[in-house]
C-alpha positions as CSV (number, residue, x, y, z in Angstrom):
1,M,0.0,0.0,0.0
2,P,1.5,3.4,-1.0
3,D,2.4,5.9,1.7
4,E,0.7,8.7,-0.2
5,R,-2.6,10.1,1.2
6,P,-5.5,10.8,-1.1
7,G,-5.8,14.4,-2.1
8,E,-2.2,15.4,-1.4
9,P,-0.4,17.3,-4.1
10,E,2.0,15.3,-6.2
11,D,4.0,18.3,-7.5
12,F,5.5,20.2,-4.6
13,D,7.3,22.6,-7.0
14,R,4.0,24.2,-8.1
15,P,1.8,26.1,-5.7
16,P,-1.6,24.5,-4.9
17,P,-4.6,25.6,-7.0
18,F,-5.8,28.3,-4.6
19,F,-2.9,30.5,-5.8
20,P,-4.0,32.7,-8.8
21,Y,-1.8,31.1,-11.4
22,D,-2.2,29.0,-14.4
23,E,0.3,26.6,-16.0
24,S,2.1,29.4,-18.0
25,T,3.1,31.2,-14.8
26,P,6.8,30.5,-14.0
27,V,7.5,29.1,-10.6
28,P,10.7,30.4,-8.9
29,E,13.5,27.9,-8.4
30,G,13.7,28.7,-4.7
31,P,12.9,31.3,-2.2
32,V,13.1,34.9,-3.6
33,D,15.3,37.3,-1.5
34,Y,13.5,40.7,-1.5
35,G,16.3,42.3,0.5
36,E,16.3,43.9,3.9
37,P,13.1,45.1,5.5
38,V,12.6,48.9,5.6
39,L,10.5,50.7,8.1
40,V,7.2,52.0,6.7
41,Q,4.2,53.9,8.0
42,V,0.5,53.6,7.1
43,S,-0.3,56.6,5.0
44,G,-4.0,55.8,5.0
45,V,-6.8,53.5,3.8
46,Y,-8.4,54.5,0.5
47,A,-11.1,53.3,-1.8
48,A,-11.2,53.6,-5.6
49,Q,-14.4,53.0,-7.5
50,S,-14.5,51.7,-11.1
51,G,-18.1,51.3,-12.3
52,D,-19.9,49.4,-9.6
53,Q,-16.7,47.9,-8.2
54,V,-15.1,49.5,-5.1
55,Q,-11.5,48.4,-4.4
56,R,-10.0,49.3,-1.0
57,F,-6.3,49.5,-0.3
58,V,-3.9,50.5,2.5
59,L,-1.1,52.7,1.4
60,L,2.3,52.1,3.0
61,T,5.2,54.6,2.6
62,D,8.9,54.9,3.6
63,D,8.8,58.6,2.8
64,E,10.3,58.0,-0.6
65,R,8.3,55.1,-2.0
66,R,4.7,54.1,-1.7
67,L,3.2,50.6,-1.7
68,P,-0.6,50.1,-2.1
69,I,-1.9,46.8,-0.9
70,V,-5.5,45.8,-1.9
71,I,-7.5,44.7,1.2
72,G,-11.0,43.7,2.0
73,P,-13.8,46.0,3.3
74,F,-13.7,44.6,6.8
75,E,-9.9,44.9,7.1
76,A,-10.2,48.5,5.7
77,T,-12.6,49.3,8.4
78,A,-10.5,47.7,11.1
79,I,-7.4,49.6,10.0
80,S,-9.2,52.9,9.6
81,L,-10.9,52.7,13.0
82,A,-7.6,52.0,14.7
83,L,-5.8,54.8,12.9
84,E,-8.6,57.2,13.9
85,G,-8.5,56.0,17.5
86,T,-12.2,55.1,17.2
87,Q,-13.5,52.4,19.5
88,P,-16.6,50.5,18.3
89,D,-19.3,49.6,20.7
90,R,-18.3,45.9,20.6
91,P,-14.7,44.7,19.8
92,L,-13.9,43.8,16.3
93,T,-11.9,40.6,15.6
94,H,-8.5,42.5,15.8
95,D,-9.5,44.1,19.1
96,L,-10.4,40.7,20.4
97,V,-7.0,39.3,19.3
98,K,-5.3,42.2,21.0
99,S,-7.2,41.6,24.2
100,M,-6.3,37.9,24.1
101,L,-2.6,38.6,23.5
102,E,-2.5,41.1,26.3
103,R,-4.1,38.7,28.7
104,L,-1.4,36.1,27.7
105,E,1.2,38.8,28.4
106,C,2.2,38.9,24.7
107,S,2.8,41.9,22.5
108,I,3.4,42.5,18.9
109,D,7.0,43.4,18.4
110,R,6.8,44.1,14.6
111,V,5.1,43.1,11.4
112,V,7.1,42.3,8.3
113,I,5.7,42.1,4.7
114,D,8.4,39.9,3.2
115,D,7.1,37.9,0.3
116,L,5.2,38.4,-2.9
117,W,3.6,35.7,-5.1
118,G,2.1,37.3,-8.2
119,S,0.1,40.1,-6.8
120,T,-0.4,38.5,-3.4
121,Y,1.6,39.8,-0.5
122,Y,2.6,37.7,2.5
123,A,3.4,39.0,6.0
124,K,4.6,37.7,9.4
125,V,3.6,39.0,12.8
126,Y,6.4,38.8,15.4
127,L,5.0,38.2,18.9
128,R,7.0,38.8,22.1
129,Q,6.2,36.9,25.2
130,G,8.9,37.5,27.8
131,D,12.2,36.5,26.2
132,E,10.5,34.4,23.6
133,E,9.8,35.6,20.0
134,L,7.1,33.8,18.0
135,E,6.7,34.2,14.2
136,I,3.1,33.9,12.9
137,D,2.2,33.8,9.2
138,S,-0.5,36.4,8.4
139,R,-2.3,38.3,5.6
140,P,-0.8,41.8,5.4
141,S,-4.1,43.5,6.1
142,D,-4.6,41.6,9.4
143,A,-0.9,42.1,10.4
144,I,-1.3,45.9,9.8
145,A,-4.6,46.0,11.7
146,L,-2.9,44.4,14.7
147,A,0.3,46.5,14.3
148,V,-1.7,49.7,14.4
149,R,-3.5,48.6,17.6
150,F,-0.2,47.6,19.3
151,D,1.7,50.7,18.0
152,A,4.2,48.2,16.5
153,N,6.6,48.9,13.7
154,I,5.7,47.7,10.2
155,Y,8.5,46.7,7.8
156,V,8.4,45.8,4.1
157,A,11.2,44.1,2.2
158,D,13.1,46.6,0.1
159,G,12.6,44.7,-3.1
160,I,8.8,44.6,-2.5
161,M,8.8,48.4,-2.0
162,E,10.7,48.7,-5.3
163,Q,8.2,46.6,-7.1
164,G,5.3,48.7,-5.7
165,N,6.9,51.7,-7.5
166,N,7.3,50.2,-10.9
């Protein structure tokens, strides 16, 4: 009996089908090095309308370059409320996570947007609990929403900032 489980991918060199690629998309040979992380600030959350479609994005800047990242409407609200210092009547999910982390005596040390696959950005949240640091994979929008609540630094890999300005 083979050791393979049903439904597992056979080709580990190609991303699973939930990635927005077809067979013509080249797959990198190995990890892409986007360079050193640079400190950025959230410039704001914006919306652009095209016909009946509204696209929301968070704009990050290092004072020289700008990086727009498309986000969902709920994440746009979560980031905007935190930037404005507005507290909703009931906690949003990111407020709940903040409360949970604080009760566990954890804080967010920093957020790093360090990878890009097509037009999808990837981020990591670095938690600090005492002397221990934990790295958690995250969507950039959620990582930013948490960073703003914790007043944590946000970093973007230099190469990703460059690609955002091409």
